[in-house]
C-alpha positions as CSV (number, residue, x, y, z in Angstrom):
1,X,60.3,62.8,35.4
2,X,63.7,63.7,34.0
3,X,66.9,64.7,35.5
4,X,70.2,66.0,34.3
5,X,72.9,63.5,35.3
6,X,75.3,66.2,35.5
7,X,76.4,67.5,37.8
8,X,78.8,68.0,34.9
9,X,78.2,71.4,33.2
10,X,79.1,69.8,29.9
11,X,76.1,67.4,30.1
12,X,73.1,69.6,29.6
13,X,70.6,67.1,28.1
14,X,68.0,65.5,30.4
15,X,67.9,61.8,31.1
16,X,65.3,59.6,32.7
17,X,66.6,57.5,35.6
18,X,64.3,54.5,36.1
19,X,63.9,52.9,39.5
20,X,62.0,49.6,40.2
21,X,59.7,49.7,43.1
22,X,57.2,47.7,45.0
23,X,53.8,48.7,43.6
24,X,52.1,49.3,46.9
25,X,54.6,52.0,47.8
26,X,53.2,54.1,44.9
27,X,49.7,53.9,46.4
28,X,48.6,51.1,44.1
29,X,46.0,48.9,45.9
30,X,47.7,45.6,45.4
31,X,48.2,44.4,49.0
32,X,46.8,41.1,50.1
33,X,43.9,43.0,51.8
34,X,43.3,45.2,48.8
35,X,45.1,48.2,50.4
36,X,48.4,50.0,49.7
37,X,51.4,51.3,51.6
38,X,51.8,54.6,49.9
39,X,55.2,56.1,50.8
40,X,55.1,59.9,51.2
41,X,58.9,60.3,51.0
42,X,59.2,58.3,47.8
43,X,56.3,60.2,46.1
44,X,57.0,63.7,47.4
45,X,60.8,63.8,47.5
46,X,62.1,61.3,44.9
47,X,59.5,61.4,42.2
48,X,60.8,64.6,40.7
49,X,64.2,62.9,40.0
50,X,63.3,59.4,39.1
51,X,60.7,57.5,37.0
52,X,59.3,54.6,39.0
53,X,58.6,51.2,37.4
54,X,56.2,49.3,39.7
55,X,56.3,45.5,40.3
56,X,54.1,43.4,42.6
57,X,55.2,39.7,42.4
58,X,52.3,38.3,44.3
59,X,49.8,39.8,41.8
60,X,52.1,38.9,38.9
61,X,52.0,35.2,39.8
62,X,48.2,35.3,39.8
63,X,47.4,35.4,43.6
64,X,44.7,38.0,43.1
65,X,43.5,41.1,45.0
66,X,42.5,40.5,47.8
67,X,44.3,37.2,48.4
68,X,45.2,34.8,51.2
69,X,48.3,36.2,53.0
70,X,51.5,34.3,53.0
71,X,54.5,34.2,55.3
72,X,58.0,32.7,55.4
73,X,58.4,29.3,57.0
74,X,61.7,27.4,57.6
75,X,61.5,23.8,56.5
76,X,64.2,21.1,56.2
77,X,65.0,22.1,52.6
78,X,65.0,25.9,53.2
79,X,62.7,28.8,53.6
80,X,59.3,28.7,51.9
81,X,56.6,31.3,51.2
82,X,53.4,29.6,52.2
83,X,49.8,30.5,53.1
84,X,49.1,31.5,56.7
85,X,45.7,29.8,56.7
86,X,46.7,27.1,54.2
87,X,50.3,25.9,54.7
88,X,49.9,23.6,51.7
89,X,49.7,26.7,49.5
90,X,53.4,27.1,48.6
91,X,54.3,30.0,46.4
92,X,58.1,29.8,46.7
93,X,58.9,28.5,43.2
94,X,56.5,30.8,41.5
95,X,58.0,33.9,43.2
96,X,61.5,32.7,42.4
97,X,60.6,32.1,38.8
98,X,59.0,35.5,38.5
99,X,62.2,37.1,40.0
100,X,64.3,35.3,37.4
101,X,62.0,36.7,34.7
102,X,62.1,40.2,36.0
103,X,65.8,40.2,36.4
104,X,66.2,39.9,32.6
105,X,64.0,42.9,32.1
106,X,65.9,45.4,34.3
107,X,68.7,46.6,31.9
108,X,67.2,50.1,32.0
109,X,66.6,50.1,35.7
110,X,69.2,51.9,37.9
111,X,67.9,51.0,41.4
112,X,65.1,49.3,43.2
113,X,63.1,50.2,46.3
114,X,61.5,47.2,48.1
115,X,58.7,46.9,50.7
116,X,60.0,46.1,54.1
117,X,58.8,43.1,56.1
118,X,57.2,41.5,53.0
119,X,57.5,37.7,52.6
120,X,57.9,38.4,48.8
121,X,59.6,41.8,48.7
122,X,61.4,42.3,52.0
123,X,65.1,43.0,51.7
124,X,66.2,41.8,55.2
125,X,64.9,41.1,58.7
126,X,61.7,39.5,57.4
127,X,60.1,37.2,59.9
128,X,60.7,33.5,59.3
129,X,58.7,31.0,61.4
130,X,60.2,27.8,62.6
131,X,58.5,24.4,63.1
132,X,57.3,25.6,66.5
133,X,55.6,28.6,64.9
134,X,58.2,31.0,66.5
135,X,59.2,33.9,64.3
136,X,62.8,35.3,63.9
137,X,63.7,38.3,61.9
138,X,66.3,36.5,59.8
139,X,64.9,36.3,56.3
140,X,64.5,38.0,53.0
141,X,61.4,37.9,50.8
142,X,61.6,35.2,48.2
143,X,61.3,37.5,45.2
144,X,63.7,40.1,46.6
145,X,66.3,37.6,47.6
146,X,66.3,36.0,44.2
147,X,66.4,39.4,42.4
148,X,69.3,40.6,44.5
149,X,71.2,37.3,43.8
150,X,70.6,37.7,40.1
151,X,71.6,41.4,40.0
152,X,74.2,41.9,42.8
153,X,75.4,45.3,41.4
154,X,72.0,46.9,41.1
155,X,71.4,49.3,44.1
156,X,68.6,47.9,46.3
157,X,67.0,49.5,49.4
158,X,64.0,49.2,51.5
159,X,61.5,52.0,52.0
160,X,61.9,51.9,55.8
161,X,65.7,52.2,55.6
162,X,65.3,55.3,53.4
163,X,64.3,57.2,56.5
164,X,67.9,56.8,57.8
165,X,69.9,59.8,56.3
166,X,73.1,57.8,55.8
167,X,71.4,54.9,54.1
168,X,69.2,57.2,52.0
169,X,72.2,59.2,50.8
170,X,74.2,55.9,50.1
171,X,71.4,54.5,48.0
172,X,70.9,57.6,45.9
173,X,74.6,58.0,45.3
174,X,74.8,54.3,44.2
175,X,71.8,54.9,41.8
176,X,73.5,57.8,40.1
177,X,76.8,56.0,39.8
178,X,75.2,52.9,38.4
179,X,73.2,55.0,36.0
180,X,76.3,56.7,34.7
181,X,77.9,53.3,34.3
182,X,74.9,52.0,32.3
183,X,75.1,55.1,30.1
184,X,78.8,54.5,29.5
185,X,78.2,50.9,28.4
186,X,75.3,52.0,26.2
187,X,77.5,54.7,24.5
188,X,80.2,52.1,23.8
189,X,82.8,50.7,26.2
190,X,86.3,51.8,25.3
191,X,89.5,51.9,27.4
192,X,89.4,55.7,27.4
193,X,85.8,55.7,28.5
194,X,86.6,53.4,31.4
195,X,89.6,55.5,32.4
196,X,87.5,58.7,32.3
197,X,84.7,57.0,34.4
198,X,87.2,55.9,37.0
199,X,89.0,59.2,37.1
200,X,85.7,61.1,37.7
201,X,84.6,58.7,40.5
202,X,87.9,58.3,42.4
203,X,86.9,60.5,45.3
204,X,83.5,58.8,45.6
205,X,85.2,55.4,46.0
206,X,87.8,56.8,48.4
207,X,85.1,58.0,50.7
208,X,83.7,54.5,51.0
209,X,86.5,52.0,50.7
210,X,90.2,52.9,50.3
211,X,91.4,49.3,49.5
212,X,88.8,49.1,46.7
213,X,89.9,52.5,45.5
214,X,93.5,51.1,45.0
215,X,92.2,47.8,43.4
216,X,90.2,49.7,40.9
217,X,93.1,51.9,40.1
218,X,95.2,48.9,39.3
219,X,92.4,47.4,37.1
220,X,92.1,50.6,35.1
221,X,95.8,50.7,34.5
222,X,95.4,47.5,32.5
223,X,92.5,48.8,30.5
224,X,94.5,48.7,27.3
225,X,96.1,45.3,28.0
226,X,93.4,43.0,29.3
227,X,90.2,41.8,27.6
228,X,88.1,45.0,28.1
229,X,84.7,43.6,28.8
230,X,86.0,41.1,31.3
231,X,88.0,43.8,33.0
232,X,84.9,46.1,33.0
233,X,82.9,43.3,34.6
234,X,85.4,43.0,37.5
235,X,85.5,46.8,37.8
236,X,81.8,47.3,38.3
237,X,81.6,44.3,40.7
238,X,84.3,45.9,42.9
239,X,82.9,49.4,42.6
240,X,79.3,48.6,43.5
241,X,80.3,46.4,46.5
242,X,82.6,49.2,47.7
243,X,79.9,51.8,47.5
244,X,77.6,49.7,49.7
245,X,79.9,50.5,52.6
246,X,78.6,53.7,54.1
247,X,81.0,56.6,54.0
248,X,82.1,57.8,57.4
249,X,83.0,61.3,58.7
250,X,86.6,60.1,58.9
251,X,86.7,59.0,55.2
252,X,84.8,62.1,54.0
253,X,87.3,64.3,55.9
254,X,90.2,62.4,54.2
255,X,88.6,63.2,50.8
256,X,88.0,66.8,51.7
257,X,91.6,67.2,52.7
258,X,92.6,65.9,49.3
259,X,90.4,68.5,47.7
260,X,91.8,71.2,49.9
261,X,95.3,70.1,48.8
262,X,94.6,71.3,45.2
263,X,93.9,74.8,46.6
264,X,97.0,75.1,48.9
265,X,98.8,77.4,46.5
266,X,95.8,79.7,46.0
267,X,94.5,80.3,49.5
268,X,95.9,82.7,51.9
269,X,96.6,81.8,55.5
270,X,93.3,82.9,56.9
271,X,91.3,81.0,54.3
272,X,93.3,77.8,54.9
273,X,92.8,78.1,58.7
274,X,89.0,78.7,58.2
275,X,88.8,75.6,56.0
276,X,90.8,73.5,58.5
277,X,88.5,74.6,61.3
278,X,85.4,73.8,59.3
279,X,86.8,70.4,58.4
280,X,87.5,69.6,62.0
281,X,84.0,70.6,63.0
282,X,82.6,68.3,60.4
283,X,84.9,65.4,61.6
284,X,83.8,65.9,65.2
285,X,80.1,65.9,64.1
286,X,79.4,69.6,64.9
287,X,78.3,70.5,61.3
288,X,76.9,68.4,58.4
289,X,78.8,67.5,55.3
290,X,77.2,70.3,53.3
291,X,79.1,72.9,55.3
292,X,82.7,72.0,54.2
293,X,81.5,71.1,50.7
294,X,79.9,74.5,50.3
295,X,83.0,76.3,51.6
296,X,85.2,74.3,49.2
297,X,83.0,75.1,46.3
298,X,83.2,78.8,47.2
299,X,87.0,78.7,46.9
300,X,86.9,76.5,43.8
301,X,84.8,79.1,42.0
302,X,87.5,81.6,42.7
303,X,90.3,79.3,41.9
304,X,89.1,76.6,39.5
305,X,90.8,73.3,39.5
306,X,90.1,71.2,36.4
307,X,90.7,67.9,38.1
308,X,88.4,68.7,41.0
309,X,85.8,70.2,38.6
310,X,85.4,66.8,37.0
311,X,85.0,64.9,40.3
312,X,81.4,63.6,40.8
313,X,82.2,63.6,44.5
314,X,81.6,67.3,44.6
315,X,78.2,67.0,43.0
316,X,77.1,63.3,43.0
317,X,73.4,64.0,42.6
318,X,71.1,67.1,42.4
319,X,71.7,69.5,45.3
320,X,67.9,69.9,45.6
321,X,67.7,66.5,47.2
322,X,69.6,68.0,50.2
323,X,71.0,64.7,51.2
324,X,74.3,66.1,52.5
325,X,72.4,68.4,54.8
326,X,71.8,65.5,57.2
327,X,75.2,63.7,57.1
């Protein structure tokens, strides 16, 4: 499966975007009971755009198929992954060690989809049992928690949360941004490359976190003065944490007004009024984001604006994913 990252007409060669994934979501029969949890959305909607790289930590550490099930239990020294039938079977350290091992192999991975509720792979709200055998949905799978700690900038999401349109769009946007960052680093980090990357993602960041947008601008201003790799490390840390904040209708409207500002000298009064009305309908939740975006693109085709043309915000991922149709 290959995609063109571009949304930029100048980038015409295809690239493969790799996403790590819990093996059972691909239909692999690796569950403790020998079954799978094949995810139709992942396979039918996302497989055209991403290459999936499967991982099953429980199989990888030698637990076998089928195998005794495990669960999370809170003990005095923290949360452990132990056998349900045999609490003396503790797989915590092995799952952590495997996560450390995998974290060093993911330099070509641009995102990761985890199996919800799993004591090894669950991202959040996994049941943790106390000493009275009472569960509370307060945990994360041992493997997943360790992996996320090792790779805080890698986009992670659970397959269940991908059913939420806002969370789904947020994850896919982060994957494409992170992939472009990886490509920039691979091609060779330079001050001009970092400035260009930032310039093209400004509106993406503004839609998520305005304070981060300003912090990143200040960082890039020092690209020729500070140690570049250290600065770039700070930049990607701030960027990926900012993009985790879901964009709101208010923030999107703010960005769309910025875009409209570049057309103010080209549009006549009627076109301006129509745009303002559509933006207001979007802000009030009466139409999805794709409606004002489409209208703006219509005007930008008639009155091209080089600065807006280079903004990934206008085309952050393939339109065929139709993610903005539900926002």
